[in-house]
All heavy atoms as a GROMACS GRO file, in nm:
protein
  585
    1MET      N    1  -4.711   0.023  -4.444
    1MET     CA    2  -4.643   0.113  -4.536
    1MET      C    3  -4.534   0.187  -4.461
    1MET      O    4  -4.556   0.240  -4.353
    1MET     CB    5  -4.745   0.212  -4.592
    1MET     CG    6  -4.684   0.314  -4.684
    1MET     SD    7  -4.815   0.409  -4.762
    1MET     CE    8  -4.755   0.571  -4.727
    2THR      N    9  -4.417   0.192  -4.518
    2THR     CA   10  -4.305   0.263  -4.458
    2THR      C   11  -4.280   0.392  -4.534
    2THR      O   12  -4.270   0.392  -4.656
    2THR     CB   13  -4.178   0.176  -4.462
    2THR    OG1   14  -4.205   0.053  -4.396
    2THR    CG2   15  -4.063   0.246  -4.394
    3LEU      N   16  -4.271   0.501  -4.459
    3LEU     CA   17  -4.244   0.632  -4.521
    3LEU      C   18  -4.094   0.655  -4.530
    3LEU      O   19  -4.018   0.612  -4.443
    3LEU     CB   20  -4.307   0.743  -4.438
    3LEU     CG   21  -4.459   0.746  -4.432
    3LEU    CD1   22  -4.505   0.853  -4.335
    3LEU    CD2   23  -4.518   0.771  -4.569
    4PRO      N   24  -4.050   0.727  -4.634
    4PRO     CA   25  -3.908   0.762  -4.643
    4PRO      C   26  -3.873   0.862  -4.532
    4PRO      O   27  -3.960   0.936  -4.485
    4PRO     CB   28  -3.895   0.823  -4.782
    4PRO     CG   29  -4.032   0.867  -4.819
    4PRO     CD   30  -4.126   0.776  -4.748
    5PRO      N   31  -3.746   0.869  -4.492
    5PRO     CA   32  -3.706   0.957  -4.381
    5PRO      C   33  -3.746   1.104  -4.400
    5PRO      O   34  -3.779   1.171  -4.305
    5PRO     CB   35  -3.553   0.943  -4.377
    5PRO     CG   36  -3.527   0.812  -4.442
    5PRO     CD   37  -3.636   0.790  -4.542
    6GLN      N   38  -3.744   1.154  -4.523
    6GLN     CA   39  -3.777   1.295  -4.545
    6GLN      C   40  -3.925   1.325  -4.521
    6GLN      O   41  -3.964   1.440  -4.510
    6GLN     CB   42  -3.735   1.342  -4.685
    6GLN     CG   43  -3.806   1.274  -4.800
    6GLN     CD   44  -3.738   1.149  -4.848
    6GLN    OE1   45  -3.657   1.090  -4.778
    6GLN    NE2   46  -3.769   1.106  -4.970
    7ARG      N   47  -4.008   1.223  -4.509
    7ARG     CA   48  -4.151   1.245  -4.484
    7ARG      C   49  -4.191   1.216  -4.340
    7ARG      O   50  -4.308   1.223  -4.305
    7ARG     CB   51  -4.234   1.160  -4.579
    7ARG     CG   52  -4.220   1.207  -4.723
    7ARG     CD   53  -4.322   1.153  -4.816
    7ARG     NE   54  -4.457   1.171  -4.769
    7ARG     CZ   55  -4.557   1.091  -4.804
    7ARG    NH1   56  -4.536   0.989  -4.884
    7ARG    NH2   57  -4.678   1.113  -4.758
    8LEU      N   58  -4.096   1.184  -4.255
    8LEU     CA   59  -4.124   1.155  -4.115
    8LEU      C   60  -4.108   1.281  -4.030
    8LEU      O   61  -4.017   1.360  -4.054
    8LEU     CB   62  -4.030   1.047  -4.062
    8LEU     CG   63  -4.049   0.908  -4.121
    8LEU    CD1   64  -3.943   0.814  -4.068
    8LEU    CD2   65  -4.187   0.854  -4.094
    9GLY      N   66  -4.192   1.298  -3.932
    9GLY     CA   67  -4.179   1.409  -3.838
    9GLY      C   68  -4.209   1.544  -3.900
    9GLY      O   69  -4.291   1.556  -3.990
   10ASP      N   70  -4.139   1.644  -3.852
   10ASP     CA   71  -4.166   1.781  -3.895
   10ASP      C   72  -4.051   1.841  -3.976
   10ASP      O   73  -4.033   1.961  -3.982
   10ASP     CB   74  -4.193   1.868  -3.772
   10ASP     CG   75  -4.075   1.873  -3.678
   10ASP    OD1   76  -3.991   1.782  -3.681
   10ASP    OD2   77  -4.067   1.970  -3.600
   11LYS      N   78  -3.972   1.757  -4.039
   11LYS     CA   79  -3.858   1.804  -4.118
   11LYS      C   80  -3.903   1.899  -4.228
   11LYS      O   81  -3.994   1.869  -4.303
   11LYS     CB   82  -3.783   1.686  -4.179
   11LYS     CG   83  -3.719   1.598  -4.077
   11LYS     CD   84  -3.650   1.479  -4.140
   11LYS     CE   85  -3.590   1.394  -4.033
   11LYS     NZ   86  -3.610   1.256  -4.050
   12GLY      N   87  -3.840   2.014  -4.236
   12GLY     CA   88  -3.870   2.111  -4.341
   12GLY      C   89  -3.997   2.190  -4.318
   12GLY      O   90  -4.039   2.266  -4.404
   13GLN      N   91  -4.059   2.174  -4.203
   13GLN     CA   92  -4.183   2.245  -4.174
   13GLN      C   93  -4.149   2.374  -4.098
   13GLN      O   94  -4.105   2.370  -3.985
   13GLN     CB   95  -4.276   2.158  -4.089
   13GLN     CG   96  -4.301   2.021  -4.147
   13GLN     CD   97  -4.380   2.025  -4.277
   13GLN    OE1   98  -4.483   2.089  -4.284
   13GLN    NE2   99  -4.330   1.958  -4.378
   14ARG      N  100  -4.168   2.488  -4.162
   14ARG     CA  101  -4.128   2.614  -4.102
   14ARG      C  102  -4.225   2.664  -3.995
   14ARG      O  103  -4.184   2.727  -3.898
   14ARG     CB  104  -4.115   2.720  -4.211
   14ARG     CG  105  -4.075   2.854  -4.155
   14ARG     CD  106  -4.043   2.954  -4.260
   14ARG     NE  107  -4.012   3.081  -4.197
   14ARG     CZ  108  -3.970   3.187  -4.263
   14ARG    NH1  109  -3.954   3.180  -4.392
   14ARG    NH2  110  -3.946   3.298  -4.200
   15TYR      N  111  -4.353   2.635  -4.010
   15TYR     CA  112  -4.454   2.691  -3.919
   15TYR      C  113  -4.512   2.586  -3.827
   15TYR      O  114  -4.540   2.474  -3.870
   15TYR     CB  115  -4.565   2.759  -4.001
   15TYR     CG  116  -4.510   2.870  -4.087
   15TYR    CD1  117  -4.481   2.849  -4.220
   15TYR    CD2  118  -4.483   2.994  -4.032
   15TYR    CE1  119  -4.427   2.949  -4.298
   15TYR    CE2  120  -4.430   3.095  -4.109
   15TYR     CZ  121  -4.401   3.073  -4.243
   15TYR     OH  122  -4.347   3.172  -4.319
   16GLU      N  123  -4.528   2.623  -3.702
   16GLU     CA  124  -4.587   2.534  -3.603
   16GLU      C  125  -4.716   2.596  -3.552
   16GLU      O  126  -4.721   2.716  -3.526
   16GLU     CB  127  -4.490   2.516  -3.486
   16GLU     CG  128  -4.544   2.427  -3.376
   16GLU     CD  129  -4.445   2.407  -3.263
   16GLU    OE1  130  -4.332   2.457  -3.271
   16GLU    OE2  131  -4.483   2.340  -3.166
   17LEU      N  132  -4.819   2.516  -3.540
   17LEU     CA  133  -4.946   2.564  -3.486
   17LEU      C  134  -4.963   2.512  -3.344
   17LEU      O  135  -4.934   2.397  -3.316
   17LEU     CB  136  -5.063   2.514  -3.572
   17LEU     CG  137  -5.076   2.591  -3.703
   17LEU    CD1  138  -4.994   2.526  -3.810
   17LEU    CD2  139  -5.220   2.603  -3.741
   18ARG      N  140  -5.008   2.602  -3.257
   18ARG     CA  141  -5.033   2.568  -3.117
   18ARG      C  142  -5.168   2.625  -3.079
   18ARG      O  143  -5.216   2.720  -3.141
   18ARG     CB  144  -4.925   2.626  -3.026
   18ARG     CG  145  -4.790   2.564  -3.053
   18ARG     CD  146  -4.688   2.607  -2.950
   18ARG     NE  147  -4.585   2.507  -2.941
   18ARG     CZ  148  -4.583   2.408  -2.853
   18ARG    NH1  149  -4.676   2.399  -2.763
   18ARG    NH2  150  -4.488   2.320  -2.853
   19PHE      N  151  -5.230   2.568  -2.975
   19PHE     CA  152  -5.361   2.616  -2.935
   19PHE      C  153  -5.381   2.604  -2.784
   19PHE      O  154  -5.309   2.532  -2.716
   19PHE     CB  155  -5.472   2.542  -3.009
   19PHE     CG  156  -5.491   2.399  -2.966
   19PHE    CD1  157  -5.588   2.366  -2.873
   19PHE    CD2  158  -5.413   2.298  -3.018
   19PHE    CE1  159  -5.607   2.234  -2.832
   19PHE    CE2  160  -5.431   2.166  -2.980
   19PHE     CZ  161  -5.529   2.135  -2.886
   20TYR      N  162  -5.479   2.681  -2.736
   20TYR     CA  163  -5.530   2.673  -2.600
   20TYR      C  164  -5.677   2.636  -2.608
   20TYR      O  165  -5.747   2.678  -2.700
   20TYR     CB  166  -5.525   2.808  -2.529
   20TYR     CG  167  -5.389   2.866  -2.504
   20TYR    CD1  168  -5.345   2.977  -2.574
   20TYR    CD2  169  -5.305   2.812  -2.408
   20TYR    CE1  170  -5.222   3.034  -2.549
   20TYR    CE2  171  -5.181   2.868  -2.383
   20TYR     CZ  172  -5.140   2.979  -2.453
   20TYR     OH  173  -5.018   3.034  -2.429
   21LEU      N  174  -5.725   2.564  -2.511
   21LEU     CA  175  -5.868   2.544  -2.497
   21LEU      C  176  -5.927   2.663  -2.422
   21LEU      O  177  -5.853   2.740  -2.359
   21LEU     CB  178  -5.898   2.413  -2.422
   21LEU     CG  179  -5.856   2.286  -2.495
   21LEU    CD1  180  -5.880   2.165  -2.405
   21LEU    CD2  181  -5.931   2.271  -2.626
   22GLN      N  182  -6.057   2.680  -2.427
   22GLN     CA  183  -6.119   2.791  -2.355
   22GLN      C  184  -6.086   2.781  -2.207
   22GLN      O  185  -6.088   2.673  -2.147
   22GLN     CB  186  -6.270   2.787  -2.374
   22GLN     CG  187  -6.312   2.828  -2.512
   22GLN     CD  188  -6.463   2.827  -2.530
   22GLN    OE1  189  -6.538   2.792  -2.441
   22GLN    NE2  190  -6.506   2.867  -2.648
   23GLY      N  191  -6.055   2.894  -2.148
   23GLY     CA  192  -6.022   2.900  -2.006
   23GLY      C  193  -5.875   2.874  -1.976
   23GLY      O  194  -5.832   2.886  -1.862
   24GLU      N  195  -5.796   2.840  -2.075
   24GLU     CA  196  -5.652   2.817  -2.056
   24GLU      C  197  -5.574   2.934  -2.117
   24GLU      O  198  -5.606   2.978  -2.226
   24GLU     CB  199  -5.608   2.689  -2.126
   24GLU     CG  200  -5.673   2.564  -2.074
   24GLU     CD  201  -5.631   2.441  -2.151
   24GLU    OE1  202  -5.592   2.453  -2.269
   24GLU    OE2  203  -5.639   2.333  -2.094
   25HIS      N  204  -5.476   2.982  -2.043
   25HIS     CA  205  -5.396   3.092  -2.096
   25HIS      C  206  -5.251   3.087  -2.050
   25HIS      O  207  -5.178   3.181  -2.071
   25HIS     CB  208  -5.458   3.227  -2.057
   25HIS     CG  209  -5.592   3.248  -2.115
   25HIS    ND1  210  -5.615   3.272  -2.249
   25HIS    CD2  211  -5.714   3.246  -2.059
   25HIS    CE1  212  -5.744   3.284  -2.271
   25HIS    NE2  213  -5.807   3.269  -2.158
   26TRP      N  214  -5.212   2.980  -1.986
   26TRP     CA  215  -5.076   2.969  -1.936
   26TRP      C  216  -4.988   2.898  -2.037
   26TRP      O  217  -5.034   2.814  -2.112
   26TRP     CB  218  -5.075   2.893  -1.803
   26TRP     CG  219  -5.164   2.958  -1.702
   26TRP    CD1  220  -5.288   2.917  -1.665
   26TRP    CD2  221  -5.138   3.077  -1.630
   26TRP    NE1  222  -5.340   3.003  -1.572
   26TRP    CE2  223  -5.250   3.102  -1.549
   26TRP    CE3  224  -5.031   3.166  -1.625
   26TRP    CZ2  225  -5.257   3.212  -1.464
   26TRP    CZ3  226  -5.039   3.275  -1.539
   26TRP    CH2  227  -5.150   3.297  -1.461
   27MET      N  228  -4.862   2.931  -2.036
   27MET     CA  229  -4.769   2.871  -2.132
   27MET      C  230  -4.768   2.719  -2.124
   27MET      O  231  -4.759   2.651  -2.224
   27MET     CB  232  -4.629   2.927  -2.110
   27MET     CG  233  -4.537   2.906  -2.222
   27MET     SD  234  -4.390   3.005  -2.195
   27MET     CE  235  -4.318   2.994  -2.354
   28GLU      N  236  -4.783   2.665  -2.003
   28GLU     CA  237  -4.782   2.519  -1.989
   28GLU      C  238  -4.910   2.454  -2.042
   28GLU      O  239  -4.917   2.333  -2.058
   28GLU     CB  240  -4.757   2.476  -1.844
   28GLU     CG  241  -4.858   2.528  -1.745
   28GLU     CD  242  -4.820   2.661  -1.681
   28GLU    OE1  243  -4.721   2.722  -1.722
   28GLU    OE2  244  -4.891   2.703  -1.590
   29ASP      N  245  -5.013   2.536  -2.071
   29ASP     CA  246  -5.138   2.484  -2.129
   29ASP      C  247  -5.133   2.478  -2.281
   29ASP      O  248  -5.224   2.423  -2.343
   29ASP     CB  249  -5.257   2.571  -2.088
   29ASP     CG  250  -5.288   2.562  -1.939
   29ASP    OD1  251  -5.261   2.455  -1.881
   29ASP    OD2  252  -5.338   2.660  -1.883
   30GLU      N  253  -5.030   2.537  -2.342
   30GLU     CA  254  -5.018   2.534  -2.489
   30GLU      C  255  -5.010   2.390  -2.538
   30GLU      O  256  -4.939   2.308  -2.479
   30GLU     CB  257  -4.891   2.606  -2.536
   30GLU     CG  258  -4.902   2.753  -2.539
   30GLU     CD  259  -4.775   2.816  -2.594
   30GLU    OE1  260  -4.692   2.748  -2.658
   30GLU    OE2  261  -4.759   2.936  -2.572
   31ARG      N  262  -5.081   2.362  -2.644
   31ARG     CA  263  -5.078   2.228  -2.702
   31ARG      C  264  -5.038   2.237  -2.848
   31ARG      O  265  -5.089   2.322  -2.921
   31ARG     CB  266  -5.217   2.165  -2.690
   31ARG     CG  267  -5.257   2.150  -2.547
   31ARG     CD  268  -5.395   2.100  -2.534
   31ARG     NE  269  -5.422   2.090  -2.390
   31ARG     CZ  270  -5.540   2.071  -2.340
   31ARG    NH1  271  -5.643   2.059  -2.418
   31ARG    NH2  272  -5.556   2.064  -2.211
   32PRO      N  273  -4.949   2.151  -2.893
   32PRO     CA  274  -4.912   2.152  -3.035
   32PRO      C  275  -5.025   2.095  -3.119
   32PRO      O  276  -5.092   1.999  -3.080
   32PRO     CB  277  -4.788   2.062  -3.040
   32PRO     CG  278  -4.800   1.975  -2.920
   32PRO     CD  279  -4.875   2.052  -2.817
   33LEU      N  280  -5.047   2.155  -3.233
   33LEU     CA  281  -5.151   2.109  -3.324
   33LEU      C  282  -5.090   2.042  -3.446
   33LEU      O  283  -5.133   1.936  -3.489
   33LEU     CB  284  -5.238   2.228  -3.367
   33LEU     CG  285  -5.338   2.204  -3.478
   33LEU    CD1  286  -5.437   2.097  -3.438
   33LEU    CD2  287  -5.410   2.332  -3.512
   34GLY      N  288  -4.988   2.104  -3.504
   34GLY     CA  289  -4.925   2.047  -3.622
   34GLY      C  290  -4.824   2.142  -3.683
   34GLY      O  291  -4.792   2.245  -3.625
   35TYR      N  292  -4.778   2.106  -3.799
   35TYR     CA  293  -4.674   2.182  -3.869
   35TYR      C  294  -4.715   2.202  -4.014
   35TYR      O  295  -4.790   2.122  -4.069
   35TYR     CB  296  -4.541   2.106  -3.865
   35TYR     CG  297  -4.495   2.077  -3.724
   35TYR    CD1  298  -4.527   1.957  -3.662
   35TYR    CD2  299  -4.420   2.169  -3.654
   35TYR    CE1  300  -4.486   1.930  -3.533
   35TYR    CE2  301  -4.379   2.143  -3.525
   35TYR     CZ  302  -4.411   2.024  -3.465
   35TYR     OH  303  -4.371   1.998  -3.338
   36ALA      N  304  -4.663   2.310  -4.074
   36ALA     CA  305  -4.692   2.338  -4.214
   36ALA      C  306  -4.568   2.399  -4.279
   36ALA      O  307  -4.497   2.478  -4.216
   36ALA     CB  308  -4.810   2.435  -4.226
   37PRO      N  309  -4.542   2.366  -4.404
   37PRO     CA  310  -4.425   2.421  -4.472
   37PRO      C  311  -4.446   2.564  -4.521
   37PRO      O  312  -4.350   2.638  -4.540
   37PRO     CB  313  -4.403   2.326  -4.590
   37PRO     CG  314  -4.538   2.269  -4.617
   37PRO     CD  315  -4.609   2.264  -4.485
   38THR      N  316  -4.572   2.604  -4.541
   38THR     CA  317  -4.601   2.738  -4.593
   38THR      C  318  -4.692   2.814  -4.497
   38THR      O  319  -4.771   2.754  -4.424
   38THR     CB  320  -4.670   2.733  -4.730
   38THR    OG1  321  -4.798   2.672  -4.715
   38THR    CG2  322  -4.585   2.657  -4.831
   39LEU      N  323  -4.683   2.946  -4.501
   39LEU     CA  324  -4.769   3.028  -4.417
   39LEU      C  325  -4.914   3.015  -4.460
   39LEU      O  326  -5.004   3.010  -4.375
   39LEU     CB  327  -4.724   3.175  -4.424
   39LEU     CG  328  -4.799   3.272  -4.335
   39LEU    CD1  329  -4.797   3.228  -4.189
   39LEU    CD2  330  -4.740   3.412  -4.349
   40LYS      N  331  -4.938   3.004  -4.589
   40LYS     CA  332  -5.075   2.986  -4.638
   40LYS      C  333  -5.136   2.859  -4.581
   40LYS      O  334  -5.250   2.859  -4.533
   40LYS     CB  335  -5.076   2.982  -4.791
   40LYS     CG  336  -5.215   2.965  -4.848
   40LYS     CD  337  -5.214   2.957  -4.999
   40LYS     CE  338  -5.356   2.938  -5.048
   40LYS     NZ  339  -5.364   2.887  -5.181
   41GLY      N  340  -5.063   2.750  -4.584
   41GLY     CA  341  -5.111   2.624  -4.530
   41GLY      C  342  -5.135   2.632  -4.380
   41GLY      O  343  -5.232   2.578  -4.328
   42ALA      N  344  -5.046   2.702  -4.309
   42ALA     CA  345  -5.062   2.718  -4.165
   42ALA      C  346  -5.187   2.799  -4.132
   42ALA      O  347  -5.261   2.766  -4.040
   42ALA     CB  348  -4.938   2.784  -4.106
   43ARG      N  349  -5.211   2.904  -4.209
   43ARG     CA  350  -5.331   2.985  -4.186
   43ARG      C  351  -5.458   2.907  -4.216
   43ARG      O  352  -5.557   2.920  -4.144
   43ARG     CB  353  -5.325   3.111  -4.271
   43ARG     CG  354  -5.226   3.212  -4.217
   43ARG     CD  355  -5.224   3.339  -4.297
   43ARG     NE  356  -5.142   3.439  -4.230
   43ARG     CZ  357  -5.072   3.531  -4.294
   43ARG    NH1  358  -5.075   3.538  -4.425
   43ARG    NH2  359  -5.000   3.617  -4.225
   44GLU      N  360  -5.457   2.826  -4.319
   44GLU     CA  361  -5.575   2.744  -4.350
   44GLU      C  362  -5.603   2.645  -4.237
   44GLU      O  363  -5.718   2.625  -4.198
   44GLU     CB  364  -5.554   2.669  -4.482
   44GLU     CG  365  -5.561   2.758  -4.603
   44GLU     CD  366  -5.527   2.685  -4.733
   44GLU    OE1  367  -5.501   2.563  -4.730
   44GLU    OE2  368  -5.527   2.752  -4.838
   45MET      N  369  -5.497   2.585  -4.183
   45MET     CA  370  -5.513   2.490  -4.074
   45MET      C  371  -5.566   2.561  -3.949
   45MET      O  372  -5.657   2.512  -3.882
   45MET     CB  373  -5.379   2.422  -4.043
   45MET     CG  374  -5.390   2.302  -3.953
   45MET     SD  375  -5.232   2.224  -3.909
   45MET     CE  376  -5.147   2.211  -4.063
   46ARG      N  377  -5.509   2.679  -3.920
   46ARG     CA  378  -5.555   2.756  -3.804
   46ARG      C  379  -5.702   2.795  -3.818
   46ARG      O  380  -5.781   2.780  -3.725
   46ARG     CB  381  -5.470   2.882  -3.789
   46ARG     CG  382  -5.515   2.971  -3.673
   46ARG     CD  383  -5.467   3.113  -3.685
   46ARG     NE  384  -5.517   3.171  -3.809
   46ARG     CZ  385  -5.463   3.278  -3.867
   46ARG    NH1  386  -5.358   3.336  -3.816
   46ARG    NH2  387  -5.514   3.325  -3.978
   47ASP      N  388  -5.739   2.846  -3.934
   47ASP     CA  389  -5.878   2.889  -3.956
   47ASP      C  390  -5.976   2.773  -3.942
   47ASP      O  391  -6.084   2.789  -3.885
   47ASP     CB  392  -5.892   2.955  -4.093
   47ASP     CG  393  -5.815   3.086  -4.103
   47ASP    OD1  394  -5.774   3.140  -3.997
   47ASP    OD2  395  -5.794   3.133  -4.216
   48ALA      N  396  -5.939   2.656  -3.989
   48ALA     CA  397  -6.025   2.539  -3.975
   48ALA      C  398  -6.034   2.498  -3.829
   48ALA      O  399  -6.142   2.464  -3.780
   48ALA     CB  400  -5.972   2.424  -4.060
   49TRP      N  401  -5.924   2.503  -3.757
   49TRP     CA  402  -5.923   2.461  -3.617
   49TRP      C  403  -6.003   2.557  -3.529
   49TRP      O  404  -6.064   2.516  -3.430
   49TRP     CB  405  -5.778   2.452  -3.570
   49TRP     CG  406  -5.760   2.372  -3.446
   49TRP    CD1  407  -5.730   2.421  -3.324
   49TRP    CD2  408  -5.771   2.230  -3.430
   49TRP    NE1  409  -5.720   2.319  -3.233
   49TRP    CE2  410  -5.745   2.201  -3.295
   49TRP    CE3  411  -5.800   2.126  -3.517
   49TRP    CZ2  412  -5.747   2.072  -3.245
   49TRP    CZ3  413  -5.801   1.998  -3.466
   49TRP    CH2  414  -5.775   1.971  -3.333
   50LEU      N  415  -6.006   2.687  -3.565
   50LEU     CA  416  -6.080   2.785  -3.485
   50LEU      C  417  -6.231   2.763  -3.491
   50LEU      O  418  -6.305   2.819  -3.411
   50LEU     CB  419  -6.045   2.927  -3.531
   50LEU     CG  420  -5.908   2.978  -3.485
   50LEU    CD1  421  -5.876   3.110  -3.551
   50LEU    CD2  422  -5.901   2.988  -3.334
   51LYS      N  423  -6.278   2.681  -3.584
   51LYS     CA  424  -6.421   2.651  -3.593
   51LYS      C  425  -6.465   2.554  -3.482
   51LYS      O  426  -6.583   2.541  -3.456
   51LYS     CB  427  -6.455   2.593  -3.730
   51LYS     CG  428  -6.438   2.695  -3.840
   51LYS     CD  429  -6.465   2.635  -3.976
   51LYS     CE  430  -6.441   2.740  -4.083
   51LYS     NZ  431  -6.459   2.685  -4.216
   52ARG      N  432  -6.370   2.490  -3.419
   52ARG     CA  433  -6.402   2.398  -3.309
   52ARG      C  434  -6.453   2.481  -3.190
   52ARG      O  435  -6.392   2.581  -3.152
   52ARG     CB  436  -6.275   2.323  -3.271
   52ARG     CG  437  -6.298   2.202  -3.189
   52ARG     CD  438  -6.169   2.128  -3.167
   52ARG     NE  439  -6.165   2.088  -3.026
   52ARG     CZ  440  -6.071   2.015  -2.973
   52ARG    NH1  441  -5.969   1.977  -3.046
   52ARG    NH2  442  -6.075   1.982  -2.847
   53PRO      N  443  -6.565   2.445  -3.130
   53PRO     CA  444  -6.628   2.530  -3.029
   53PRO      C  445  -6.552   2.548  -2.898
   53PRO      O  446  -6.571   2.647  -2.829
   53PRO     CB  447  -6.763   2.463  -3.003
   53PRO     CG  448  -6.748   2.324  -3.052
   53PRO     CD  449  -6.644   2.326  -3.158
   54ASP      N  450  -6.462   2.457  -2.862
   54ASP     CA  451  -6.393   2.469  -2.734
   54ASP      C  452  -6.253   2.529  -2.744
   54ASP      O  453  -6.178   2.530  -2.647
   54ASP     CB  454  -6.385   2.333  -2.665
   54ASP     CG  455  -6.310   2.229  -2.746
   54ASP    OD1  456  -6.293   2.248  -2.867
   54ASP    OD2  457  -6.268   2.128  -2.687
   55ILE      N  458  -6.218   2.584  -2.860
   55ILE     CA  459  -6.087   2.644  -2.879
   55ILE      C  460  -6.088   2.788  -2.830
   55ILE      O  461  -6.172   2.868  -2.869
   55ILE     CB  462  -6.044   2.640  -3.027
   55ILE    CG1  463  -6.026   2.497  -3.072
   55ILE    CG2  464  -5.917   2.721  -3.051
   55ILE    CD1  465  -5.915   2.423  -3.002
   56GLY      N  466  -5.995   2.822  -2.742
   56GLY     CA  467  -5.984   2.958  -2.693
   56GLY      C  468  -5.897   3.042  -2.785
   56GLY      O  469  -5.930   3.155  -2.818
   57GLU      N  470  -5.784   2.986  -2.828
   57GLU     CA  471  -5.692   3.058  -2.915
   57GLU      C  472  -5.610   2.956  -2.992
   57GLU      O  473  -5.573   2.851  -2.940
   57GLU     CB  474  -5.599   3.148  -2.833
   57GLU     CG  475  -5.503   3.228  -2.915
   57GLU     CD  476  -5.410   3.314  -2.831
   57GLU    OE1  477  -5.418   3.311  -2.708
   57GLU    OE2  478  -5.328   3.382  -2.892
   58CYS      N  479  -5.580   2.988  -3.117
   58CYS     CA  480  -5.493   2.906  -3.201
   58CYS      C  481  -5.398   3.002  -3.270
   58CYS      O  482  -5.441   3.103  -3.324
   58CYS     CB  483  -5.576   2.827  -3.302
   58CYS     SG  484  -5.477   2.710  -3.399
   59PHE      N  485  -5.269   2.974  -3.265
   59PHE     CA  486  -5.174   3.067  -3.323
   59PHE      C  487  -5.062   2.993  -3.396
   59PHE      O  488  -5.043   2.874  -3.379
   59PHE     CB  489  -5.117   3.160  -3.216
   59PHE     CG  490  -5.054   3.090  -3.100
   59PHE    CD1  491  -4.919   3.061  -3.099
   59PHE    CD2  492  -5.130   3.051  -2.990
   59PHE    CE1  493  -4.861   2.996  -2.992
   59PHE    CE2  494  -5.073   2.986  -2.882
   59PHE     CZ  495  -4.938   2.959  -2.884
   60ILE      N  496  -4.992   3.070  -3.478
   60ILE     CA  497  -4.885   3.017  -3.564
   60ILE      C  498  -4.752   3.071  -3.515
   60ILE      O  499  -4.739   3.192  -3.490
   60ILE     CB  500  -4.908   3.059  -3.710
   60ILE    CG1  501  -5.044   3.010  -3.759
   60ILE    CG2  502  -4.795   3.008  -3.799
   60ILE    CD1  503  -5.087   3.074  -3.891
   61LEU      N  504  -4.654   2.984  -3.502
   61LEU     CA  505  -4.518   3.023  -3.469
   61LEU      C  506  -4.428   3.001  -3.589
   61LEU      O  507  -4.434   2.897  -3.653
   61LEU     CB  508  -4.463   2.940  -3.353
   61LEU     CG  509  -4.530   2.954  -3.218
   61LEU    CD1  510  -4.470   2.853  -3.121
   61LEU    CD2  511  -4.514   3.093  -3.165
   62ASP      N  512  -4.348   3.101  -3.621
   62ASP     CA  513  -4.247   3.086  -3.725
   62ASP      C  514  -4.126   3.023  -3.657
   62ASP      O  515  -4.064   3.081  -3.569
   62ASP     CB  516  -4.210   3.222  -3.783
   62ASP     CG  517  -4.112   3.213  -3.898
   62ASP    OD1  518  -4.033   3.116  -3.904
   62ASP    OD2  519  -4.114   3.302  -3.984
   63ARG      N  520  -4.093   2.903  -3.694
   63ARG     CA  521  -3.986   2.829  -3.626
   63ARG      C  522  -3.848   2.884  -3.657
   63ARG      O  523  -3.752   2.858  -3.584
   63ARG     CB  524  -3.996   2.682  -3.664
   63ARG     CG  525  -4.127   2.622  -3.613
   63ARG     CD  526  -4.149   2.484  -3.662
   63ARG     NE  527  -4.058   2.393  -3.592
   63ARG     CZ  528  -4.033   2.272  -3.633
   63ARG    NH1  529  -4.089   2.224  -3.742
   63ARG    NH2  530  -3.951   2.193  -3.567
   64GLN      N  531  -3.835   2.964  -3.763
   64GLN     CA  532  -3.705   3.021  -3.794
   64GLN      C  533  -3.675   3.144  -3.708
   64GLN      O  534  -3.563   3.166  -3.668
   64GLN     CB  535  -3.696   3.058  -3.942
   64GLN     CG  536  -3.684   2.936  -4.030
   64GLN     CD  537  -3.664   2.972  -4.177
   64GLN    OE1  538  -3.666   3.088  -4.215
   64GLN    NE2  539  -3.649   2.870  -4.259
   65THR      N  540  -3.779   3.224  -3.682
   65THR     CA  541  -3.760   3.346  -3.603
   65THR      C  542  -3.802   3.328  -3.458
   65THR      O  543  -3.762   3.407  -3.372
   65THR     CB  544  -3.841   3.463  -3.663
   65THR    OG1  545  -3.980   3.434  -3.653
   65THR    CG2  546  -3.801   3.490  -3.806
   66GLY      N  547  -3.886   3.228  -3.430
   66GLY     CA  548  -3.934   3.206  -3.294
   66GLY      C  549  -4.047   3.298  -3.253
   66GLY      O  550  -4.082   3.305  -3.137
   67LYS      N  551  -4.105   3.370  -3.349
   67LYS     CA  552  -4.211   3.467  -3.319
   67LYS      C  553  -4.345   3.420  -3.372
   67LYS      O  554  -4.353   3.341  -3.465
   67LYS     CB  555  -4.176   3.603  -3.381
   67LYS     CG  556  -4.051   3.662  -3.324
   67LYS     CD  557  -4.022   3.795  -3.386
   67LYS     CE  558  -3.894   3.852  -3.327
   67LYS     NZ  559  -3.861   3.980  -3.387
   68ARG      N  560  -4.450   3.475  -3.311
   68ARG     CA  561  -4.586   3.447  -3.360
   68ARG      C  562  -4.610   3.521  -3.491
   68ARG      O  563  -4.561   3.631  -3.512
   68ARG     CB  564  -4.691   3.494  -3.260
   68ARG     CG  565  -4.706   3.404  -3.142
   68ARG     CD  566  -4.827   3.444  -3.063
   68ARG     NE  567  -4.836   3.366  -2.941
   68ARG     CZ  568  -4.943   3.360  -2.867
   68ARG    NH1  569  -5.050   3.429  -2.898
   68ARG    NH2  570  -4.946   3.286  -2.758
   69VAL      N  571  -4.689   3.458  -3.576
   69VAL     CA  572  -4.725   3.516  -3.705
   69VAL      C  573  -4.871   3.556  -3.699
   69VAL      O  574  -4.954   3.482  -3.648
   69VAL     CB  575  -4.704   3.414  -3.819
   69VAL    CG1  576  -4.749   3.470  -3.952
   69VAL    CG2  577  -4.560   3.369  -3.823
   70ILE      N  578  -4.904   3.671  -3.754
   70ILE     CA  579  -5.044   3.718  -3.756
   70ILE      C  580  -5.111   3.673  -3.884
   70ILE      O  581  -5.056   3.662  -3.987
   70ILE     CB  582  -5.050   3.870  -3.744
   70ILE    CG1  583  -4.993   3.911  -3.610
   70ILE    CG2  584  -5.191   3.919  -3.760
   70ILE    CD1  585  -4.981   4.058  -3.590
   0.00000   0.00000   0.00000
């Protein structure tokens, strides 16, 4: 199945989710988790990911402002 160009990658996705595993806190340890077009969707993804037992921190970045979202 071939996807149309507008559905490939992270086009139009305003929020990026990143995480650290337990014991990691350095910027180079950040790992991308995914992207979401809405803050509600990003929060739902973050909340689900935080249930994983080895996650130290999971946070949302607003790609338009470059800042973390609470």
